N, C-alpha and C positions, 0 to 999 in steps of 0.2 A: 264288396269292394268294386270300384269302377273298372270297367273294361275299356271304356272310351274316354279319352281325356281331351278337353279343349286345349288349344295352344297356350292360353293363359294359365290353365291348371298345370300343364307341363312345366312352364317357366317357374311357377311358384314351388313346385316339387323340387326342381333342379336347384333353385336358389336356397331353399330351406336345407337341402342336403349339404350345401356348401357353407351353411352357417349364417346366411343372410336373413333368416327369419327372427334371429335373436337381436335384442337391443345391444349395442356396444356397452361393454362394462365401463364403469366410471374410471377405473384404472386397470391396466393389463400387466400382469406379471408372468412368471414362468408357467403357472397353471393354465392361464388363458392362452398363452402361446402354444403350449403342448396340445391343448384341446383343439385349437384351430388347425394345427398341422395334422393331428390325428384324423380330423374330418376330411382333409384333402388327401391324406395317405402318403403324399410326397410333396416336395417343395423344389420347383425347378430353379436351376441356376442359369443366370445369363450375365454377360459382362457389361452391358450398356449401363452407364451411370450418368446420364444426362440430368435426370431428376433425382432418382434414388435407385440403388441396386435392386434388381428385379426380385431377388429372394426376400427382401424386406417388404415389398409392396403387398403381397396377399395378406400378410398379417395386419398391416395398416388398414386394408380394405375391410377387414372383419372385426378388429378390436379397437381401431382408432389409433391415436398418437401414443404409441408405446415406446419404451426405451430400447433402441436397437442393440445396445450393449447387452441387454438381457438375452436377446436372440443369439448374439455372438457367443455368449457363455454357453448356451445350449448346444450350439453347432460346433464350436471350435475348442472346447475343453480337451484336456489331454485324454480323457476317457469319455467322450461325448456319447449321449444316447442315440445320436444320429451319425450316419456315415454317407459318403458320396458314392453313387454308382449310376450306371447308365440305365435308369428306370424309365421315366418319361424324359428322354435324353438325359443330359447331366443333371442330377437331382440329388437332394438329400432324402434318405429313407431311414427308418429306424434301423439301428444296427442289428436288431433281432430279425429283420427281414432279409438279411444278406443271403440266406440259403434259398429264399424264394426265387432268386435270380441265378441260381446255380446252373439251370438249364441254359440260360443265355451265356453264361461264362463258358460253359462247355462248347456251345455252338461257335462262340467267338474263337476259342482255342482251335477248334477244328478248321474254322474258316481261314485263320491267319497262319497256321503252322502246317497245313496239309501239303502245300506246294513246295517241292524241293527247290524251286527257283524263286520262291517268294521272299519277302523282306525278312521275315523271322528266320528262315533257314539260312539266308545269306549273312545275317548278322548275329548268329547264335552266340558267338564268342562274347560280344558286348552284352547281350542279354544275360548270359550266365554270370558275367562280371558284376553287372548291376544287381542281380539277385543275390550274389554272394556278399556284396557290400551291405545290403539291407539285412541279410542274415547275421552278419558279424557285428554290425554297428547299431542295429535297430532303426527306427524311423528316421529319415533324413529329408532335409529340404533340398530341392533341386540345386540350389546354389552350393551346398556342401558337396554334392556329387560332381557338379561342374568344376569345382576347384580341384577335386582329386583326379578327375579325368585328364587334366592338363599334365599330370605327372606320369600317367600310364598310357597315354595315347600311342597307338601303334600304327596308325595309318591315317590317310586323309579322311576316312569315313568315321573316325573316332572324334566326332565333333559333338557339340551340345545338342543339335537337332536329333542326332542318332540316339544319344542317351535319353532324351525326352521321349523319343518314340519307343524305346525299349520299356520305359516306365509305363507308357500308355498301353502297350501290348500286355504287360504283366497285370495292369489294373483291369482292363476289360476282360481278361481271361480269369480273373479272380485270385490270382496269386498275390497280388499287391492290393492294399486298401489305402485310403487316404486317412492319415492319422492326425487330422486337424490341420491348422494353418498357422503360420506366423505372419501377421499382417494378412496379406492375401496370397501368400506363397504357400503352396501345398507342401505337406510333409507326407512322404510315401513310406509305407512300411509293409513288411510281409503280412499277409492276412492273419496269420496266427499271432502276430504281435498287436493286432488292432481289434479283430472281431472276437467276441466272447467264445471261449472254447466249446461251450455247449451248443452254440449255434453252428459252428464249423463241424461239430460231431453229429449233426442231425440234418443231413442233406434231404431235400424235398424232391421227389420224382417229378418229372416234367408235367405230366397230366395234373397231378395234385397242385403243383405250383401255379399253373395257368388257371386252374379252377379257383384257387384262392385269390389270385390277382383279379380275375373277372368279378368275383364276389365283392372285393374291395372297391373296384371301379363302379360296380352297380350301387353300392352304398353311397359312394362319393357323388355319383350323378343323380341318384334317385330314380330317374327314368332315362332309358337309353336304348339306342339301336346296337346291333352287333358291331358296327363300325365305331361307334362311340366307345364301347367297352374295349375294343382292340386298341384304339388310339391312346387310351389312358396310359398304357404301358408300352405302346409301340410294338405290339405283338402282331406280326404279319401273317400268322398261320390261322386263316379264317376257319378252317375245319376244326382246329383245336378250340377256338373261341366258341363255336357253335356247340361243340361237345360239352364244354364247360357250362354254357347256358342251359343246355338240356339237363345236365346233372343238377343244377341249382333250381330249375323248375320242378324237377322230380322231388327235390328236398323241401319244396315249399318256400324257398327263399326268394325266388323270382316268379312273377306271373305275367303272362302276355297281356299287352295292351295295345291299343292304337291311339295315335295322337293326331289331332286335327292338322291337316296340311303336311304331315310327314308321309311322303309317297316314294315309291320306287317303281319305275316303268309304268306309271299311271295307276298303280295299286297302292293301298295303304301299306306303309313300311312296317315291318315287324319290329316291335319294341317290347321292352320289359321294364316293369316297375319293381323295385325292391320291396319286400314285404314290410319292412320297417320304415319306408319312406313316408314322410308327413306331407299332407296337402293343406297348408295354412289357408285361412280365408283371404289373407292379404299379406303382401310383403311391403314393408315401408322403409327399405334401405336407401341410403345414398352412399355411393362409393366410386372411387377411381380405381380402375382395374389395370394391372400390368398386362401386356400382350401375352404373358406366360402364366396367367391365372387359369386354373381349370375351367372357369366359367366360359372362357373364350379361346383357350389355346388350340382347340380343334375347330378350325375355321368353318368347316362344313356344319358342325353342330351349332355354332354361333348363328349361322344363317338360318338354320331351321328353327331355333328357339326364338331368336330376336329379330329375324329379318335384317340382320346386321352383317353387311359385307365388309370384312376386315382384313387388311394387309398392312403390316408395318412397312415403312418406306425408307428404311435406313439405306438400303442398297439401290434405291431408285434414284436416278440422276435428279439433282435438285430441281431443275426447271419442270420436271415431269411429276413432281409430288402433288397429290391432290389435297392432302390433309396435314402434312408435316413430317418431320424426321422420325418422331417416335410418339405417335399419338396414343393416348390412353382412353379406352372406352369408359363412358360415364354411365353408371347404373343409378337410376332413380325409380323408386318403387320396385316393380317387378320387371322392368324393361331397360334395355340399353338405349338411351335417348340422345347420346351425343358422343363426342370425342374431343379431347384437348391435348395439345402438344405442349408439354411442360419442360422447362429447363431451370435448374437451380444456378443462379448467378451468385456464387458465394462471395466473390470479391465485392459485390455491391449489396450483399445480403437481401437479394430480391428473387422472388419466384416469378419467372417469366412465363406468361401464357402466350406461347409463340403463335398458336392458332386455336380456334374453337369453332366447333360445328355442331349443329343440331341434326338429329335423326327425326324420322316421322313419329308422331304420336306423343311428343313430350307434354307433360302436364303444365298447367299454368305457372306453377311455382318452381319450374325446373331451374331457371336462372338463379333464383334465391337459394335453392338447395345446393346447387353446384358452387355458388359463391361461398357458402358456408364451408363446403368441403375444401375449397381452395385455401381458405383462411386456415383451416385445421392442418392442411398439408404443409403450408408455409411454416406454421409454428412447429410442426413435427420435425421439419428439416432445419429449424433454427434460423429461419429467414424472417427479416423484419418487414419487408415490403412485398407488394404484388404489383406487377406491371402487365397490362393487357395489350396485346398487339392489335393491329387493324386488319388481320387476315382471318377470314372465316365469317359465316353468317350468324355466329353466336357471340362474337366479341363485343358488339355494342350492347347487347342485353346484359352481359357480364359487367361491362364497364359502368352501366347505369346502376347496377346493384352494388358493385364494389366501389363505392364513392371515394374510398381512400386510395384506390389503385391509381398508378401512373399509367400512361399510354406510351407505347413505343411502336416503331415500324418493324415489321417482320414479314417474310414471305417464304416461298418454297426454297429459296437459296440462302436463307438466313444461316449464319455460321452457328455451329453447335459445339465448338471446341470446349473441352472440359477444363476445369481449373487444374493448375499444375499439381496440386496435391491429391487429385482424384483420378488416377489412371482408370481408364474405362475398359481396357481389354485384358486386365491382369487377374480377373477373378475366376471366370468359368474355366479358363485354360482348357478349352474344349479339345477333345481328343484329336490328335493329328490323323487318326485312322478314319477310314471311310466307313461310318457306321449306318449309313442310310438304309441298308438292307438288313439290319439286325432283326433277330427273331422277336 
């Protein structure tokens, strides 16, 4: 087995591990969706809905134009096989993996309940009331709790924000789980009402959990540095990561490799390849990637693998944007060769290409392949037309190939307001807690 990998080989290993070495199925149902999620091990949630909600995108990238209602049934059934937790930030994980994050739940509990003058201690009464409501009534939507709190409010601090924060505390501490959604509104329930009893009855010790999570990250990445493996689950304890890597090397699951161009302080960076990782002769994929796809979600890794400097510019003032509000990386072959800023204009049934840009090294047929992908994306979203803007060094190439496309003007300050029936910030409901330093 190889001990030194070229950068192109590392890219092919990484993409194969994420499922991009496989041809897309002619049609994708529950089985294909489950297989894709299993390869990724988790599915990140994000609220932005300019083109498509982010958790739908990785499946589209891998299996093509599938029925999103099928994914909704998988994720939001009354007893779904998946549950939400703070895995790689807010994410879907298999419900059977709940105990792998028990160490994080315990550390969250210690972090947020230890201080006598902290929020949890100061608001213990409402936390206990919310817990009691869930125990007595089963899983509830926030609107149901909000209605009831109007009747029992006992002071100015008994407002909806405080109730929501209590739910979030209980969720990150593992006492509460998300019991599905109604529309996009979460239903909160006590963990024992949501998580299988055998899972709750089998806690996993911290070293064992981190070792298993590192193993899964290694499978999902194919080849990775310690920083890559740590970021997959946002584990900040480097010592624990390296201990897990050492155990997996001893077990024969990981083997040390060096990758061309991966350096630390002028020396080859330490990296590991999973024993089951495949090295295909070529990757012939074409895909639009969400910013929260495992292929690119760790920006440092994206730069090492693809020489692709990537930042989303949602929070960048409009005049300072280089590439657009929410640009999506474009994968062609085994490389990221461009980025497109897409918007679904549902009122006009049009996919708007707000900007398009090439990266270095694109193949000769990149415009044709990206155009085919844009047509597929439009059909997937039920849009009848495509319109290409005049902003970016790739837009003329796309317009030449997309002969049916319209043209429109757009720039860094182009409006990105969503349709009235598509709220953009109601899905992830990101925790109001400061989780940046989570274990």
